[in-house]
MDTraj code that builds the backbone (N, CA, C; nanometers):
import mdtraj as md
import numpy as np

residues = "MET GLU LEU THR LYS ARG GLN LYS GLU ILE ILE GLN ILE VAL LYS THR ASP GLU PRO ILE SER ALA ASP ASN ILE ALA LYS GLN LEU ASN LEU SER LYS PRO THR LEU ARG SER ASP LEU ALA ILE LEU THR MET THR GLY ILE LEU ASP ALA ARG PRO LYS VAL GLY TYR PHE PHE SER GLY GLN ASN PHE ASP PRO LEU LEU PHE ASP ASP LEU TYR GLU LYS LYS VAL SER THR ILE MET VAL ALA PRO ILE THR VAL LYS LYS GLU THR THR VAL SER ASP ALA VAL THR MET LEU PHE MET HIS ASP VAL GLY THR LEU TYR VAL VAL ASP ASN ASP GLU LEU LEU GLY VAL ILE SER ARG LYS ASP LEU LEU ARG SER THR ILE SER ASN SER ASP SER THR GLN ILE PRO VAL ALA MET ILE MET THR ARG MET PRO ASN VAL ILE THR THR THR GLU SER ASP ARG ILE LEU ASP VAL GLY TYR LYS ILE ILE GLN HIS GLU VAL ASP SER ILE PRO VAL VAL ASP GLU GLU ASN PRO LEU LYS LEU ILE GLY LYS ILE SER LYS THR VAL VAL LEU LYS HIS PHE ILE ASP GLU ALA LEU HIS LEU LYS LYS".split()
xyz = np.array([
    [-0.3687, -0.1111, 1.1607],
    [-0.2487, -0.1947, 1.1572],
    [-0.1987, -0.2053, 1.0141],
    [-0.0673, -0.1930, 0.9963],
    [-0.0065, -0.1991, 0.8644],
    [0.0275, -0.3434, 0.8267],
    [0.0293, -0.3688, 0.6976],
    [0.0747, -0.4991, 0.6501],
    [0.2232, -0.5128, 0.6766],
    [0.2689, -0.6364, 0.6988],
    [0.4107, -0.6606, 0.7213],
    [0.4865, -0.6562, 0.5889],
    [0.6186, -0.6472, 0.5990],
    [0.7027, -0.6462, 0.4795],
    [0.6800, -0.7731, 0.3976],
    [0.6700, -0.8872, 0.4649],
    [0.6523, -1.0136, 0.3937],
    [0.5165, -1.0186, 0.3234],
    [0.4134, -0.9673, 0.3889],
    [0.2815, -0.9656, 0.3258],
    [0.2808, -0.8780, 0.2014],
    [0.3518, -0.7661, 0.2061],
    [0.3631, -0.6794, 0.0886],
    [0.4396, -0.7491, -0.0236],
    [0.5417, -0.8281, 0.0136],
    [0.6186, -0.9030, -0.0862],
    [0.5314, -1.0095, -0.1525],
    [0.4461, -1.0726, -0.0734],
    [0.3554, -1.1744, -0.1270],
    [0.2601, -1.1106, -0.2281],
    [0.2065, -0.9949, -0.1934],
    [0.1146, -0.9252, -0.2840],
    [0.1835, -0.8951, -0.4170],
    [0.3080, -0.8483, -0.4115],
    [0.3811, -0.8145, -0.5335],
    [0.4075, -0.9381, -0.6184],
    [0.4404, -1.0495, -0.5542],
    [0.4642, -1.1753, -0.6261],
    [0.3376, -1.2204, -0.6969],
    [0.2254, -1.2130, -0.6261],
    [0.0980, -1.2549, -0.6858],
    [0.0601, -1.1633, -0.8019],
    [0.0797, -1.0337, -0.7855],
    [0.0507, -0.9390, -0.8935],
    [0.1295, -0.9738, -1.0196],
    [0.2552, -1.0144, -0.9998],
    [0.3442, -1.0403, -1.1132],
    [0.3169, -1.1742, -1.1794],
    [0.2864, -1.2771, -1.0982],
    [0.2811, -1.4139, -1.1512],
    [0.1453, -1.4815, -1.1345],
    [0.0401, -1.4062, -1.1121],
    [-0.0905, -1.4694, -1.0912],
    [-0.1383, -1.5441, -1.2170],
    [-0.2104, -1.6551, -1.2015],
    [-0.2340, -1.7257, -1.0745],
    [-0.1081, -1.8004, -1.0306],
    [-0.0856, -1.8052, -0.9014],
    [0.0346, -1.8685, -0.8490],
    [-0.0011, -1.9475, -0.7240],
    [0.0587, -2.0640, -0.7107],
    [0.0300, -2.1509, -0.5968],
    [0.1065, -2.1054, -0.4735],
    [0.0625, -2.1517, -0.3585],
    [0.1319, -2.1210, -0.2330],
    [0.2727, -2.1781, -0.2354],
    [0.2901, -2.2954, -0.2968],
    [0.4235, -2.3563, -0.3054],
    [0.5198, -2.2660, -0.3806],
    [0.4734, -2.2098, -0.4922],
    [0.5603, -2.1247, -0.5730],
    [0.5878, -1.9901, -0.5067],
    [0.4901, -1.9400, -0.4312],
    [0.5142, -1.8172, -0.3538],
    [0.6233, -1.8439, -0.2509],
    [0.6122, -1.9573, -0.1830],
    [0.7105, -1.9931, -0.0810],
    [0.8503, -2.0079, -0.1411],
    [0.8586, -2.0675, -0.2610],
    [0.9885, -2.0847, -0.3257],
    [1.0538, -1.9507, -0.3557],
    [0.9741, -1.8557, -0.4034],
    [1.0294, -1.7246, -0.4368],
    [1.0798, -1.6499, -0.3141],
    [1.0201, -1.6796, -0.1991],
    [1.0608, -1.6138, -0.0752],
    [1.1608, -1.6964, 0.0046],
    [1.1955, -1.8161, -0.0498],
    [1.2868, -1.9086, 0.0205],
    [1.2351, -1.9433, 0.1604],
    [1.1040, -1.9661, 0.1663],
    [1.0410, -2.0034, 0.2924],
    [0.9581, -2.1289, 0.2717],
    [0.9144, -2.1908, 0.3819],
    [0.8288, -2.3078, 0.3711],
    [0.6840, -2.2649, 0.3576],
    [0.6022, -2.3510, 0.2986],
    [0.4603, -2.3210, 0.2807],
    [0.3893, -2.2979, 0.4144],
    [0.4134, -2.3813, 0.5189],
    [0.3479, -2.3572, 0.6480],
    [0.3817, -2.2202, 0.7072],
    [0.5036, -2.1696, 0.6797],
    [0.5432, -2.0393, 0.7324],
    [0.4548, -1.9284, 0.6770],
    [0.4094, -1.9453, 0.5531],
    [0.3277, -1.8427, 0.4871],
    [0.1785, -1.8580, 0.5130],
    [0.1392, -1.9654, 0.5763],
    [-0.0028, -1.9959, 0.5908],
    [-0.0809, -1.8811, 0.6556],
    [-0.0280, -1.8253, 0.7633],
    [-0.0975, -1.7173, 0.8332],
    [-0.1060, -1.5920, 0.7470],
    [0.0030, -1.5586, 0.6772],
    [0.0034, -1.4397, 0.5915],
    [-0.0983, -1.4528, 0.4785],
    [-0.1032, -1.5696, 0.4161],
    [-0.1979, -1.5910, 0.3070],
    [-0.3417, -1.5861, 0.3577],
    [-0.3629, -1.6385, 0.4779],
    [-0.4974, -1.6342, 0.5361],
    [-0.5413, -1.4902, 0.5589],
    [-0.4516, -1.4074, 0.6108],
    [-0.4834, -1.2671, 0.6352],
    [-0.5134, -1.1942, 0.5051],
    [-0.4299, -1.2169, 0.4035],
    [-0.4454, -1.1463, 0.2764],
    [-0.5736, -1.1869, 0.2024],
    [-0.6157, -1.3120, 0.2194],
    [-0.7401, -1.3544, 0.1549],
    [-0.8615, -1.3079, 0.2353],
    [-0.8532, -1.3126, 0.3680],
    [-0.9664, -1.2708, 0.4503],
    [-0.9928, -1.1211, 0.4390],
    [-0.8886, -1.0415, 0.4158],
    [-0.9075, -0.8973, 0.3994],
    [-0.9463, -0.8615, 0.2568],
    [-0.9480, -0.9614, 0.1670],
    [-0.9925, -0.9372, 0.0305],
    [-0.8852, -0.8884, -0.0643],
    [-0.7609, -0.8802, -0.0180],
    [-0.6523, -0.8344, -0.1047],
    [-0.6192, -0.9408, -0.2089],
    [-0.6182, -1.0670, -0.1648],
    [-0.5948, -1.1782, -0.2564],
    [-0.7207, -1.2633, -0.2663],
    [-0.7317, -1.3314, -0.3782],
    [-0.8411, -1.4264, -0.3993],
    [-0.7784, -1.5634, -0.4231],
    [-0.8261, -1.6652, -0.3530],
    [-0.7711, -1.8005, -0.3666],
    [-0.8728, -1.8913, -0.4328],
    [-0.8275, -1.9648, -0.5329],
    [-0.9149, -2.0598, -0.6016],
    [-0.8520, -2.1984, -0.5962],
    [-0.9278, -2.2971, -0.5488],
    [-0.8745, -2.4341, -0.5364],
    [-0.8183, -2.4855, -0.6685],
    [-0.7018, -2.5488, -0.6605],
    [-0.6333, -2.6113, -0.7742],
    [-0.5918, -2.5113, -0.8821],
    [-0.6080, -2.3825, -0.8544],
    [-0.5660, -2.2789, -0.9494],
    [-0.4551, -2.1940, -0.8891],
    [-0.4822, -2.1346, -0.7734],
    [-0.3816, -2.0538, -0.7074],
    [-0.4372, -1.9226, -0.6573],
    [-0.3453, -1.8294, -0.6312],
    [-0.3820, -1.6991, -0.5767],
    [-0.3825, -1.5932, -0.6853],
    [-0.4822, -1.5023, -0.6757],
    [-0.4960, -1.3888, -0.7660],
    [-0.4947, -1.2613, -0.6833],
    [-0.4530, -1.1510, -0.7456],
    [-0.4672, -1.0207, -0.6817],
    [-0.6068, -0.9697, -0.7125],
    [-0.6834, -0.9379, -0.6088],
    [-0.8235, -0.8996, -0.6282],
    [-0.8401, -0.7566, -0.6765],
    [-0.7353, -0.6742, -0.6573],
    [-0.7452, -0.5339, -0.6976],
    [-0.7972, -0.4443, -0.5883],
    [-0.8366, -0.5053, -0.4735],
    [-0.8876, -0.4247, -0.3631],
    [-0.7721, -0.3658, -0.2833],
    [-0.7910, -0.2445, -0.2369],
    [-0.6908, -0.1799, -0.1532],
    [-0.7053, -0.2259, -0.0095],
    [-0.5951, -0.2224, 0.0621],
    [-0.5965, -0.2594, 0.2030],
    [-0.6670, -0.1517, 0.2848],
    [-0.7658, -0.1933, 0.3619],
    [-0.8422, -0.1020, 0.4466],
    [-0.8071, -0.1264, 0.5931],
    [-0.7296, -0.0370, 0.6548],
    [-0.6895, -0.0578, 0.7946],
    [-0.8079, -0.0735, 0.8890],
    [-0.9196, -0.0023, 0.8598],
    [-1.0364, -0.0136, 0.9472],
    [-1.0969, -0.1525, 0.9395],
    [-1.1004, -0.2095, 0.8177],
    [-1.1505, -0.3454, 0.8013],
    [-1.0602, -0.4434, 0.8739],
    [-0.9304, -0.4218, 0.8606],
    [-0.8347, -0.5095, 0.9277],
    [-0.8563, -0.5058, 1.0788],
    [-0.8753, -0.3847, 1.1325],
    [-0.8967, -0.3712, 1.2761],
    [-1.0244, -0.4413, 1.3196],
    [-1.1315, -0.4277, 1.2388],
    [-1.2577, -0.4934, 1.2728],
    [-1.2417, -0.6445, 1.2789],
    [-1.1626, -0.6985, 1.1868],
    [-1.1477, -0.8433, 1.1783],
    [-1.0516, -0.8995, 1.2820],
    [-0.9412, -0.8304, 1.3050],
    [-0.8327, -0.8930, 1.3792],
    [-0.7929, -0.8262, 1.5111],
    [-0.8203, -0.6977, 1.5256],
    [-0.7705, -0.6277, 1.6433],
    [-0.8619, -0.6402, 1.7645],
    [-0.9816, -0.6920, 1.7452],
    [-1.0715, -0.7115, 1.8592],
    [-1.0116, -0.8122, 1.9567],
    [-1.0549, -0.8014, 2.0789],
    [-1.0003, -0.8865, 2.1837],
    [-1.0709, -1.0221, 2.1901],
    [-0.9995, -1.1176, 2.2443],
    [-1.0519, -1.2524, 2.2616],
    [-1.1815, -1.2509, 2.3417],
    [-1.1919, -1.1599, 2.4373],
    [-1.3098, -1.1543, 2.5241],
    [-1.4392, -1.1316, 2.4469],
    [-1.4296, -1.0725, 2.3257],
    [-1.5505, -1.0398, 2.2493],
    [-1.6094, -1.1603, 2.1772],
    [-1.5310, -1.2675, 2.1602],
    [-1.5840, -1.3820, 2.0852],
    [-1.5673, -1.5166, 2.1558],
    [-1.5020, -1.5194, 2.2721],
    [-1.4792, -1.6489, 2.3373],
    [-1.6110, -1.7115, 2.3810],
    [-1.6107, -1.8445, 2.3915],
    [-1.7302, -1.9186, 2.4322],
    [-1.6965, -2.0091, 2.5506],
    [-1.7996, -2.0684, 2.6064],
    [-1.7800, -2.1562, 2.7225],
    [-1.7160, -2.2881, 2.6801],
    [-1.6179, -2.3355, 2.7542],
    [-1.5537, -2.4632, 2.7225],
    [-1.6345, -2.5803, 2.7766],
    [-1.6168, -2.6966, 2.7151],
    [-1.6771, -2.8192, 2.7673],
    [-1.5706, -2.8873, 2.8535],
    [-1.6019, -2.9077, 2.9794],
    [-1.5023, -2.9588, 3.0736],
    [-1.5374, -3.0986, 3.1251],
    [-1.4331, -3.1676, 3.1671],
    [-1.4486, -3.2994, 3.2302],
    [-1.3536, -3.3061, 3.3497],
    [-1.3813, -3.4003, 3.4373],
    [-1.2927, -3.4246, 3.5506],
    [-1.1810, -3.5204, 3.5087],
    [-1.0734, -3.5189, 3.5829],
    [-0.9598, -3.6064, 3.5495],
    [-0.9962, -3.7538, 3.5647],
    [-1.1007, -3.7833, 3.6451],
    [-1.1425, -3.9222, 3.6658],
    [-1.2355, -3.9715, 3.5540],
    [-1.2832, -3.8822, 3.4680],
    [-1.3733, -3.9211, 3.3592],
    [-1.3073, -4.0268, 3.2716],
    [-1.3828, -4.1311, 3.2381],
    [-1.3252, -4.2376, 3.1548],
    [-1.3169, -4.1936, 3.0086],
    [-1.2303, -4.2583, 2.9357],
    [-1.2164, -4.2315, 2.7929],
    [-1.3497, -4.2537, 2.7225],
    [-1.4209, -4.3580, 2.7609],
    [-1.5512, -4.3879, 2.7014],
    [-1.6496, -4.2730, 2.7214],
    [-1.6579, -4.2207, 2.8433],
    [-1.7483, -4.1097, 2.8718],
    [-1.7028, -3.9823, 2.7998],
    [-1.5726, -3.9648, 2.7872],
    [-1.5195, -3.8471, 2.7174],
    [-1.5586, -3.8497, 2.5702],
    [-1.5523, -3.9669, 2.5091],
    [-1.5929, -3.9811, 2.3685],
    [-1.7399, -3.9437, 2.3536],
    [-1.8224, -3.9901, 2.4462],
    [-1.9654, -3.9586, 2.4423],
    [-1.9888, -3.8085, 2.4525],
    [-1.9183, -3.7430, 2.5441],
    [-1.9343, -3.5988, 2.5623],
    [-1.8878, -3.5218, 2.4393],
    [-1.7809, -3.5687, 2.3783],
    [-1.7261, -3.5035, 2.2596],
    [-1.8314, -3.4956, 2.1495],
    [-1.9017, -3.6088, 2.1287],
    [-2.0009, -3.6128, 2.0221],
    [-2.1329, -3.5486, 2.0635],
    [-2.1677, -3.5565, 2.1900],
    [-2.2908, -3.4922, 2.2378],
    [-2.2858, -3.3413, 2.2187],
    [-2.1671, -3.2830, 2.2441],
    [-2.1522, -3.1382, 2.2363],
    [-2.0929, -3.0933, 2.1034],
    [-2.0592, -3.1889, 2.0167],
    [-2.0046, -3.1599, 1.8841],
    [-1.8853, -3.0651, 1.8918],
    [-1.7861, -3.1036, 1.9704],
    [-1.6636, -3.0250, 1.9851],
    [-1.5435, -3.1126, 1.9519],
    [-1.4293, -3.0476, 1.9328],
    [-1.3082, -3.1216, 1.8995],
    [-1.2150, -3.1409, 2.0174],
    [-1.2413, -3.0681, 2.1269],
    [-1.1510, -3.0725, 2.2423],
    [-1.2294, -3.0622, 2.3724],
    [-1.1878, -3.1399, 2.4707],
    [-1.2420, -3.1306, 2.6057],
    [-1.1324, -3.0786, 2.6978],
    [-1.1734, -3.0030, 2.7995],
    [-1.0770, -2.9460, 2.8931],
    [-1.0902, -3.0156, 3.0287],
    [-0.9792, -3.0657, 3.0770],
    [-0.9780, -3.1396, 3.2028],
    [-0.9502, -3.0406, 3.3155],
    [-1.0439, -3.0313, 3.4102],
    [-1.0329, -2.9309, 3.5158],
    [-1.0542, -2.9926, 3.6540],
    [-1.0109, -2.9166, 3.7522],
    [-1.0372, -2.9498, 3.8927],
    [-1.0686, -2.8177, 3.9620],
    [-1.1975, -2.7938, 3.9927],
    [-1.2411, -2.6662, 4.0518],
    [-1.1983, -2.5466, 3.9665],
    [-1.2274, -2.5540, 3.8378],
    [-1.1957, -2.4476, 3.7409],
    [-1.0470, -2.4329, 3.7113],
    [-0.9645, -2.5145, 3.7736],
    [-0.8211, -2.5107, 3.7437],
    [-0.7918, -2.6036, 3.6267],
    [-0.7296, -2.5510, 3.5230],
    [-0.7013, -2.6281, 3.4030],
    [-0.5854, -2.7247, 3.4282],
    [-0.6149, -2.8533, 3.4141],
    [-0.5128, -2.9558, 3.4326],
    [-0.4531, -3.0011, 3.2994],
    [-0.5374, -2.9998, 3.1949],
    [-0.4904, -3.0455, 3.0649],
    [-0.6030, -3.0434, 2.9632],
    [-0.5728, -3.0873, 2.8425],
    [-0.6732, -3.0938, 2.7357],
    [-0.6685, -3.2314, 2.6709],
    [-0.7816, -3.2705, 2.6161],
    [-0.7883, -3.3988, 2.5458],
    [-0.8644, -3.3768, 2.4152],
    [-0.8040, -3.4139, 2.3037],
    [-0.8612, -3.3892, 2.1719],
    [-0.9186, -3.5166, 2.1121],
    [-0.9867, -3.5012, 1.9990],
    [-1.0377, -3.6175, 1.9269],
    [-0.9240, -3.7109, 1.8901],
    [-0.8114, -3.6530, 1.8481],
    [-0.6958, -3.7343, 1.8104],
    [-0.6468, -3.8158, 1.9281],
    [-0.6435, -3.7539, 2.0470],
    [-0.5993, -3.8260, 2.1673],
    [-0.6905, -3.9454, 2.1951],
    [-0.8211, -3.9225, 2.1858],
    [-0.9170, -4.0288, 2.2143],
    [-0.9119, -4.1387, 2.1084],
    [-0.8993, -4.0984, 1.9829],
    [-0.8914, -4.1972, 1.8749],
    [-0.7651, -4.2804, 1.8872],
    [-0.6537, -4.2136, 1.9139],
    [-0.5264, -4.2851, 1.9288],
    [-0.5323, -4.3843, 2.0442],
    [-0.5963, -4.3425, 2.1525],
    [-0.6051, -4.4284, 2.2708],
    [-0.6890, -4.5529, 2.2446],
    [-0.8050, -4.5350, 2.1814],
    [-0.8948, -4.6487, 2.1597],
    [-0.8427, -4.7437, 2.0517],
    [-0.7708, -4.6896, 1.9532],
    [-0.7174, -4.7760, 1.8475],
    [-0.6001, -4.8588, 1.8985],
    [-0.5149, -4.7961, 1.9768],
    [-0.3953, -4.8651, 2.0245],
    [-0.4238, -4.9673, 2.1329],
    [-0.5359, -4.9484, 2.2038],
    [-0.5668, -5.0403, 2.3138],
    [-0.7182, -5.0470, 2.3317],
    [-0.7762, -5.1591, 2.2954],
    [-0.9217, -5.1741, 2.3033],
    [-0.9727, -5.1705, 2.4471],
    [-0.8840, -5.1949, 2.5448],
    [-0.9239, -5.1928, 2.6852],
    [-0.9115, -5.0545, 2.7470],
    [-0.8734, -4.9551, 2.6663],
    [-0.8442, -4.8226, 2.7209],
    [-0.9690, -4.7398, 2.7486],
    [-1.0851, -4.7868, 2.7064],
    [-1.2054, -4.7044, 2.7191],
    [-1.2431, -4.6745, 2.8641],
    [-1.1964, -4.7555, 2.9577],
    [-1.2313, -4.7346, 3.0979],
    [-1.1216, -4.6681, 3.1791],
    [-1.0122, -4.6297, 3.1122],
    [-0.9067, -4.5605, 3.1864],
    [-0.9435, -4.4124, 3.1973],
    [-0.8940, -4.3415, 3.3006],
    [-0.9272, -4.1992, 3.3159],
    [-0.8562, -4.1143, 3.2107],
    [-0.9196, -4.0051, 3.1734],
    [-0.8613, -3.9185, 3.0710],
    [-0.7280, -3.8580, 3.1154],
    [-0.7065, -3.8526, 3.2456],
    [-0.5798, -3.7993, 3.2966],
    [-0.4605, -3.8788, 3.2452],
    [-0.4861, -4.0030, 3.2046],
    [-0.3777, -4.0903, 3.1572],
    [-0.3328, -4.0542, 3.0155],
    [-0.4194, -3.9886, 2.9389],
    [-0.3850, -3.9632, 2.7987],
    [-0.3910, -3.8147, 2.7597],
    [-0.4281, -3.7283, 2.8519],
    [-0.4416, -3.5864, 2.8189],
    [-0.3053, -3.5196, 2.8018],
    [-0.3057, -3.4052, 2.7333],
    [-0.1880, -3.3187, 2.7287],
    [-0.1926, -3.2315, 2.8528],
    [-0.0889, -3.2384, 2.9333],
    [-0.0913, -3.1739, 3.0642],
    [-0.0370, -3.0309, 3.0606],
    [-0.0861, -2.9503, 3.1518],
    [-0.0253, -2.8202, 3.1758],
    [0.1141, -2.8447, 3.2329],
    [0.2156, -2.7644, 3.1980],
    [0.2080, -2.6392, 3.1211],
    [0.2320, -2.6562, 2.9705],
    [0.2099, -2.7775, 2.9199],
    [0.2344, -2.8029, 2.7778],
    [0.1150, -2.7688, 2.6890],
    [0.0180, -2.6963, 2.7450],
    [-0.1015, -2.6579, 2.6708],
    [-0.0884, -2.5120, 2.6256],
    [-0.1153, -2.4860, 2.4987],
    [-0.1123, -2.3496, 2.4459],
    [-0.2366, -2.2762, 2.4945],
    [-0.2197, -2.1591, 2.5550],
    [-0.3331, -2.0842, 2.6094],
    [-0.3353, -1.9410, 2.5559],
    [-0.4447, -1.8717, 2.5839],
    [-0.4572, -1.7305, 2.5511],
    [-0.5317, -1.6626, 2.6646],
    [-0.5389, -1.5293, 2.6608],
    [-0.6108, -1.4540, 2.7638],
    [-0.7159, -1.3646, 2.6987],
    [-0.8036, -1.3083, 2.7796],
    [-0.9127, -1.2245, 2.7300],
    [-0.8633, -1.1031, 2.6523],
    [-0.7477, -1.0489, 2.6901],
    [-0.6994, -0.9254, 2.6291],
    [-0.6142, -0.9486, 2.5046],
    [-0.5862, -1.0740, 2.4712],
    [-0.5108, -1.1030, 2.3486],
    [-0.5968, -1.0691, 2.2272],
    [-0.5310, -1.0409, 2.1150],
    [-0.6039, -1.0111, 1.9919],
    [-0.6513, -1.1399, 1.9244],
    [-0.7616, -1.1290, 1.8527],
    [-0.8112, -1.2434, 1.7761],
    [-0.7063, -1.2880, 1.6755],
    [-0.6343, -1.1923, 1.6170],
    [-0.5277, -1.2245, 1.5217],
    [-0.4239, -1.3152, 1.5845],
    [-0.3824, -1.2852, 1.7089],
    [-0.2797, -1.3648, 1.7761],
    [-0.3280, -1.5078, 1.8005],
    [-0.4556, -1.5212, 1.8376],
    [-0.5112, -1.6547, 1.8605],
    [-0.5166, -1.7326, 1.7296],
    [-0.5532, -1.6621, 1.6210],
    [-0.5556, -1.7270, 1.4904],
    [-0.4197, -1.7823, 1.4531],
    [-0.3146, -1.7045, 1.4790],
    [-0.1784, -1.7507, 1.4534],
    [-0.1486, -1.8780, 1.5326],
    [-0.1877, -1.8781, 1.6599],
    [-0.1586, -1.9927, 1.7467],
    [-0.2305, -2.1183, 1.6973],
    [-0.3567, -2.1034, 1.6582],
    [-0.4344, -2.2176, 1.6114],
    [-0.3694, -2.2792, 1.4871],
    [-0.3253, -2.1920, 1.3952],
    [-0.2623, -2.2402, 1.2725],
    [-0.1253, -2.3001, 1.3010],
    [-0.0450, -2.2284, 1.3785],
    [0.0910, -2.2728, 1.4058],
    [0.0961, -2.4077, 1.4771],
    [0.0076, -2.4247, 1.5759],
    [0.0120, -2.5461, 1.6569],
    [-0.0862, -2.6530, 1.6084],
    [-0.1636, -2.6202, 1.5026],
    [-0.2560, -2.7153, 1.4412],
    [-0.3488, -2.7796, 1.5444],
    [-0.4173, -2.6931, 1.6196],
    [-0.5112, -2.7397, 1.7219],
    [-0.6529, -2.6952, 1.6859],
    [-0.7503, -2.7618, 1.7443],
    [-0.8911, -2.7297, 1.7178],
    [-0.9353, -2.6060, 1.7947],
    [-0.8847, -2.5915, 1.9154],
    [-0.9236, -2.4774, 1.9982],
    [-0.8146, -2.4470, 2.0998],
    [-0.8266, -2.3290, 2.1607],
    [-0.7282, -2.2842, 2.2591],
    [-0.8029, -2.2367, 2.3838],
    [-0.7623, -2.2816, 2.5026],
    [-0.8296, -2.2372, 2.6250],
    [-0.7962, -2.0915, 2.6579],
    [-0.8971, -2.0207, 2.7081],
    [-0.8772, -1.8838, 2.7562],
    [-0.8622, -1.8899, 2.9072],
    [-0.7512, -1.8397, 2.9577],
    [-0.7250, -1.8450, 3.1020],
    [-0.7197, -1.7045, 3.1595],
    [-0.7387, -1.6959, 3.2892],
    [-0.7354, -1.5686, 3.3601],
    [-0.5935, -1.5104, 3.3559],
    [-0.5847, -1.3791, 3.3310],
    [-0.4528, -1.3164, 3.3184],
    [-0.3742, -1.3214, 3.4483],
    [-0.4423, -1.3101, 3.5606],
    [-0.3725, -1.3110, 3.6889],
    [-0.3508, -1.4517, 3.7412],
    [-0.4324, -1.5449, 3.6945],
    [-0.4171, -1.6844, 3.7358],
    [-0.4202, -1.7726, 3.6113],
    [-0.3045, -1.7986, 3.5492],
    [-0.2982, -1.8710, 3.4221],
    [-0.3454, -2.0156, 3.4273],
    [-0.3855, -2.0632, 3.5448],
    [-0.4407, -2.1984, 3.5548],
    [-0.5931, -2.1971, 3.5612],
    [-0.6526, -2.0787, 3.5753],
    [-0.7982, -2.0689, 3.5860],
    [-0.8602, -2.0602, 3.4471],
    [-0.9415, -2.1582, 3.4127],
    [-1.0063, -2.1643, 3.2821],
    [-1.1326, -2.0791, 3.2821],
    [-1.1430, -1.9866, 3.1836],
    [-1.2611, -1.8999, 3.1794],
    [-1.3330, -1.9040, 3.0444],
    [-1.2767, -1.9729, 2.9456],
    [-1.3419, -1.9792, 2.8153],
    [-1.2564, -2.0537, 2.7148],
    [-1.2970, -2.0473, 2.5883],
    [-1.2178, -2.1084, 2.4823],
    [-1.2406, -2.0334, 2.3511],
    [-1.1442, -2.0464, 2.2627],
    [-1.1542, -1.9953, 2.1265],
    [-1.1265, -2.1121, 2.0333],
    [-1.2183, -2.1395, 1.9389],
    [-1.2013, -2.2506, 1.8466],
    [-1.1922, -2.2005, 1.7032],
    [-1.1534, -2.2892, 1.6126],
    [-1.1515, -2.2554, 1.4706],
    [-1.2893, -2.2077, 1.4256],
    [-1.3934, -2.2755, 1.4704],
    [-1.5297, -2.2404, 1.4322],
    [-1.5674, -2.1015, 1.4802],
    [-1.5288, -2.0671, 1.6028],
    [-1.5597, -1.9355, 1.6592],
    [-1.4900, -1.8253, 1.5803],
    [-1.3629, -1.8471, 1.5470],
    [-1.2879, -1.7468, 1.4710],
    [-1.3482, -1.7297, 1.3319],
    [-1.3814, -1.8407, 1.2654],
    [-1.4406, -1.8333, 1.1322],
    [-1.5753, -1.7617, 1.1361],
    [-1.6568, -1.7906, 1.2362],
    [-1.7874, -1.7239, 1.2502],
    [-1.7679, -1.5730, 1.2664],
    [-1.6661, -1.5345, 1.3415],
    [-1.6361, -1.3922, 1.3602],
    [-1.6059, -1.3262, 1.2264],
    [-1.5212, -1.3903, 1.1449],
    [-1.4868, -1.3346, 1.0148],
    [-1.6115, -1.3193, 0.9263],
    [-1.6943, -1.4232, 0.9239],
    [-1.8142, -1.4205, 0.8399],
    [-1.9124, -1.3139, 0.8875],
    [-1.9345, -1.3053, 1.0187],
    [-2.0268, -1.2055, 1.0730],
    [-1.9797, -1.0639, 1.0416],
    [-1.8482, -1.0399, 1.0529],
    [-1.7941, -0.9070, 1.0241],
    [-1.8096, -0.8741, 0.8762],
    [-1.7851, -0.9727, 0.7906],
    [-1.7967, -0.9509, 0.6460],
    [-1.9406, -0.9180, 0.6085],
    [-2.0363, -0.9897, 0.6664],
    [-2.1778, -0.9646, 0.6374],
    [-2.2195, -0.8262, 0.6886],
    [-2.1652, -0.7886, 0.8038],
    [-2.1977, -0.6569, 0.8610],
    [-2.1477, -0.5439, 0.7710],
    [-2.0272, -0.5610, 0.7174],
    [-1.9687, -0.4576, 0.6323],
    [-2.0416, -0.4445, 0.4988],
    [-2.1084, -0.5510, 0.4550],
    [-2.1807, -0.5467, 0.3270],
    [-2.3134, -0.4719, 0.3383],
    [-2.3627, -0.4573, 0.4617],
    [-2.4948, -0.3938, 0.4791],
    [-2.4862, -0.2418, 0.4530],
])
top = md.Topology()
chain = top.add_chain()
for i, resn in enumerate(residues, 1):
    res = top.add_residue(resn, chain, resSeq=i)
    for name in ("N", "CA", "C"):
        top.add_atom(name, md.element.get_by_symbol(name[0]), res)
traj = md.Trajectory(xyz[None], top)
């Protein structure tokens, strides 16, 4: 896979003005910082750019390796997805909070016979309990984000595409649904899973 025109422009800007902050890169391109977030993530993960906190971005001097890019991003969701933690729509907010911490996850998936009804995040649970102290016994169906307003992915989507979705929508994880039945939940992809994939691939390439 080739770098996009914008990614090549970012590389040239960094080469010319390094070290340079993401804000200043965005200004030169007349774009917002969030718009560049995915591009900067790709360029740093492939080793083309180096990012240092409170300093900015540097050009690492490494050439773009299409094979490395393919190893990191072109693999399918099916190769790294994991099992989701599910609850019933009747589950109380109190029980959902307990499950969230027991399984150390950021999102629970509300299902009925494997059919995805909605999702409930830590933010949803925190907002509910803070706004109403009596809300702990209400069912999660009352506060969940309902289908079809849930961002989903499928087994055949690329890891790169899921990464874009996670960043763009600022979510902890994305449910993986069956391609023929978009309501059937079969897995999930989380920030942690994607990061582990990047680290495992990097360690493999160093051997």
